[in-house]
C-alpha positions as CSV (number, residue, x, y, z in Angstrom):
1,M,2.8,12.2,1.1
2,K,-0.1,10.2,-0.7
3,M,-3.9,10.5,0.6
4,S,-6.0,7.5,0.8
5,I,-9.3,6.6,2.2
6,V,-10.7,3.3,4.1
7,D,-14.6,3.5,4.0
8,T,-16.7,1.6,6.5
9,S,-19.8,3.0,4.8
10,P,-20.9,4.3,7.7
11,V,-24.9,4.7,8.3
12,L,-25.3,8.5,9.8
13,A,-27.8,9.0,12.5
14,G,-31.3,9.1,10.6
15,S,-30.1,7.7,7.4
16,T,-29.9,4.1,5.7
17,A,-27.5,1.6,4.4
18,A,-28.7,2.4,0.9
19,E,-27.9,5.9,1.6
20,A,-24.3,4.8,3.5
21,Y,-23.3,3.3,-0.5
22,K,-24.6,6.1,-2.4
23,L,-22.5,7.9,-0.1
24,T,-19.3,5.7,-0.3
25,L,-19.8,6.2,-4.2
26,D,-20.0,9.9,-4.1
27,L,-17.1,10.0,-1.6
28,A,-14.9,8.0,-3.9
29,A,-15.9,9.9,-6.9
30,Q,-14.6,13.1,-5.3
31,A,-11.2,11.2,-4.2
32,D,-10.7,10.4,-7.5
33,Q,-11.1,14.1,-8.7
34,L,-9.0,15.4,-5.9
35,G,-5.9,13.0,-6.9
36,C,-6.2,10.8,-3.8
37,W,-4.1,7.3,-4.4
38,R,-5.9,4.4,-2.7
39,Y,-9.7,3.8,-1.9
40,W,-10.5,0.7,0.1
41,T,-13.6,-0.5,1.4
42,A,-14.1,-2.7,4.8
43,E,-15.8,-6.0,5.7
44,L,-17.8,-5.8,8.6
45,H,-20.9,-7.8,9.9
46,G,-23.3,-7.1,12.4
47,V,-22.7,-3.3,13.0
48,P,-25.9,-1.6,12.4
49,V,-24.0,1.8,12.2
50,N,-21.5,0.3,9.2
51,A,-22.9,-0.9,6.0
52,G,-19.8,-2.4,4.4
53,T,-20.3,-5.9,4.4
54,S,-18.8,-7.1,0.9
55,P,-15.7,-5.2,-0.4
56,D,-15.8,-7.0,-3.6
57,I,-19.0,-5.5,-4.7
58,A,-18.2,-1.9,-3.5
59,I,-14.7,-2.7,-5.2
60,A,-16.6,-2.9,-8.5
61,A,-18.5,-0.1,-8.4
62,I,-16.2,2.4,-7.0
63,A,-13.8,1.2,-9.6
64,S,-16.4,1.3,-12.7
65,R,-17.1,5.1,-11.4
66,T,-13.7,6.2,-11.2
67,S,-10.4,6.4,-13.1
68,N,-7.4,6.8,-11.5
69,L,-8.1,5.3,-7.9
70,R,-6.3,2.1,-6.8
71,V,-9.6,0.4,-5.5
72,G,-9.5,-2.2,-2.7
73,S,-10.1,-4.1,0.4
74,G,-9.7,-2.7,3.8
75,A,-9.9,-6.1,4.6
76,V,-11.7,-9.1,3.3
77,L,-12.1,-11.4,6.2
78,F,-9.8,-14.1,5.0
79,N,-10.9,-16.6,8.1
80,Q,-14.4,-16.6,6.6
81,R,-13.5,-17.2,3.1
82,S,-11.8,-19.9,0.6
83,P,-8.2,-19.0,-1.0
84,N,-9.7,-19.9,-4.2
85,R,-12.7,-18.0,-4.0
86,V,-10.9,-14.9,-2.9
87,A,-8.4,-15.4,-5.5
88,E,-10.9,-15.8,-8.0
89,T,-12.5,-12.9,-7.2
90,F,-9.8,-10.3,-7.1
91,V,-8.2,-11.6,-10.2
92,Q,-11.3,-11.2,-12.0
93,L,-11.6,-7.3,-10.5
94,N,-8.4,-6.8,-11.5
95,A,-8.8,-8.2,-15.4
96,M,-11.6,-5.9,-15.4
97,F,-9.8,-2.9,-14.3
98,P,-6.3,-3.6,-15.0
99,G,-3.3,-2.5,-12.2
100,R,-6.1,-1.1,-10.0
101,I,-7.1,-3.5,-7.7
102,D,-5.4,-3.9,-4.0
103,L,-6.5,-7.2,-2.1
104,G,-6.2,-6.5,1.6
105,L,-6.4,-9.8,3.5
106,G,-7.5,-9.6,7.3
107,R,-9.0,-11.7,10.0
108,A,-11.4,-11.1,12.9
109,T,-14.1,-12.3,14.6
110,A,-17.5,-11.0,14.7
111,G,-18.6,-13.1,17.9
112,P,-19.8,-16.6,18.4
113,L,-22.8,-16.6,16.7
114,L,-22.2,-14.4,13.4
115,D,-18.7,-16.6,12.8
116,F,-21.2,-19.4,12.8
117,A,-23.8,-18.0,10.8
118,L,-20.7,-16.6,8.4
119,R,-19.4,-20.2,8.2
120,S,-20.5,-22.5,4.8
121,S,-20.5,-25.7,6.9
122,R,-22.3,-26.3,9.8
123,Q,-22.1,-30.1,10.7
124,A,-19.6,-29.3,13.2
125,V,-17.1,-26.9,15.0
126,A,-14.4,-26.6,12.2
127,T,-10.8,-26.0,13.4
128,P,-9.7,-23.0,11.5
129,E,-7.1,-23.2,9.2
130,P,-3.5,-21.6,9.7
131,H,-3.6,-18.3,8.2
132,D,-0.2,-18.2,6.8
133,G,-1.2,-21.6,5.1
134,K,-4.5,-19.8,3.7
135,V,-2.4,-16.9,2.1
136,V,0.4,-19.3,0.7
137,E,-2.4,-21.1,-1.0
138,L,-4.1,-17.9,-2.2
139,L,-0.9,-16.7,-4.1
140,H,-0.5,-20.2,-5.8
141,W,-3.9,-20.0,-7.1
142,S,-2.6,-16.5,-9.2
143,D,0.9,-17.6,-9.7
144,G,0.5,-21.8,-10.3
145,F,1.0,-24.8,-7.9
146,E,3.9,-27.2,-8.3
147,D,3.7,-30.4,-10.2
148,G,2.1,-32.8,-8.2
149,H,-0.1,-30.8,-5.8
150,P,-3.9,-31.7,-6.0
151,F,-4.9,-28.4,-7.1
152,A,-2.3,-28.2,-10.2
153,Q,-4.6,-29.2,-12.4
154,V,-7.6,-26.9,-12.1
155,P,-8.0,-24.4,-14.3
156,F,-7.5,-20.7,-13.0
157,L,-8.9,-18.0,-15.2
158,D,-6.3,-19.0,-18.0
159,G,-5.4,-16.1,-20.6
160,V,-6.1,-13.6,-17.7
161,A,-2.7,-11.2,-17.2
162,G,-2.2,-9.4,-13.8
163,R,-2.6,-10.1,-10.6
164,P,-4.0,-7.5,-7.7
165,E,-1.8,-6.0,-5.4
166,T,-1.9,-8.2,-2.2
167,W,-1.3,-7.0,1.4
168,I,-1.6,-8.3,5.0
169,L,-3.1,-6.2,7.1
170,G,-2.5,-6.5,10.8
171,S,-1.9,-5.0,14.2
172,G,0.9,-7.5,15.6
173,P,4.1,-9.3,14.5
174,A,2.2,-12.7,13.5
175,S,0.9,-10.7,10.5
176,A,4.3,-9.2,9.6
177,V,5.8,-12.6,9.6
178,V,2.9,-14.1,7.3
179,A,3.9,-10.8,4.8
180,A,7.5,-11.4,5.1
181,R,7.1,-14.9,4.4
182,A,5.1,-14.7,1.5
183,P,6.6,-12.0,0.5
184,I,3.8,-9.6,0.2
185,R,3.2,-6.0,1.4
186,A,2.2,-5.4,4.9
187,G,-0.3,-2.6,6.6
188,R,-1.0,-1.0,9.6
189,S,1.7,-1.6,12.2
190,S,2.5,-4.8,10.6
191,A,4.6,-2.8,8.1
192,G,6.7,-1.6,10.6
193,S,7.3,-5.0,12.3
194,R,8.1,-6.8,9.2
195,R,11.7,-5.8,9.2
196,K,12.6,-7.5,12.2
197,A,10.8,-10.9,10.7
198,G,13.4,-11.3,8.1
199,C,12.0,-10.3,4.8
200,P,13.8,-12.1,2.0
201,T,15.1,-10.8,-1.1
202,G,12.8,-9.5,-3.7
203,C,10.4,-8.5,-1.0
204,P,8.0,-5.5,-1.8
205,P,9.5,-2.5,0.1
206,P,7.4,-1.6,3.3
207,L,5.0,1.2,3.6
208,M,4.5,2.8,6.8
209,P,0.5,4.1,6.6
210,F,-0.6,6.6,9.0
211,S,-4.5,6.9,9.6
212,S,-6.9,9.2,11.3
213,S,-11.0,9.1,11.5
214,A,-12.8,12.1,9.7
215,A,-16.3,13.2,9.4
216,C,-16.7,15.3,6.0
217,R,-20.2,17.5,5.5
218,S,-20.9,19.8,3.0
219,P,-21.3,23.9,4.1
220,T,-24.6,23.8,3.2
221,T,-25.7,20.8,5.7
222,T,-26.4,20.4,8.9
223,P,-23.6,18.0,10.4
224,R,-25.0,15.0,11.7
225,A,-23.2,12.0,14.0
226,G,-20.9,9.3,12.4
227,G,-18.5,9.9,9.7
228,R,-15.6,8.6,7.6
């Protein structure tokens, strides 16, 4: 079994967000030394006990301080971002750290007020774009659009080889269907459901992750509330 970590950069009792970021880097370095497989960081908003709001920034910091870990997002809140921007960011990260970057795509609401604050346009209540359509567009930014598509003539990091490994992270059959149609990897319970969604030839083999929460401390320190 390969061990991996998903880190939300928890803010421990009596601590600060800045200290949480330092602990994330320290934990990633230890995970690298111990031979862990993947290290993913989360995107959470408006959660005082978790400081992880920008996984792409954390990925760059972690990858620059480690050598063997695959580093990724678990997950980018894709409903709050454009496919082009996510594709640019993660293709650049993969160019800087070749073969080590994972792009986990998720979707979630942070509540009406925070969702509104996260939006780039506030002129009107926007109708959410279909999740599967955004996933397809993101993959086309990396692999190229068909001739005649409006975006086919838009330059996109020409000469940059390699792409991040892309995942759909979700908890239900809808996410499994999106992953199967893409086709890309699925995580959490979607990995098992994806087989029922009719994954086409060439679909990456499903991986079934098992997870648990853990709190760690040095034997010389006093335990504090919270943990990873």
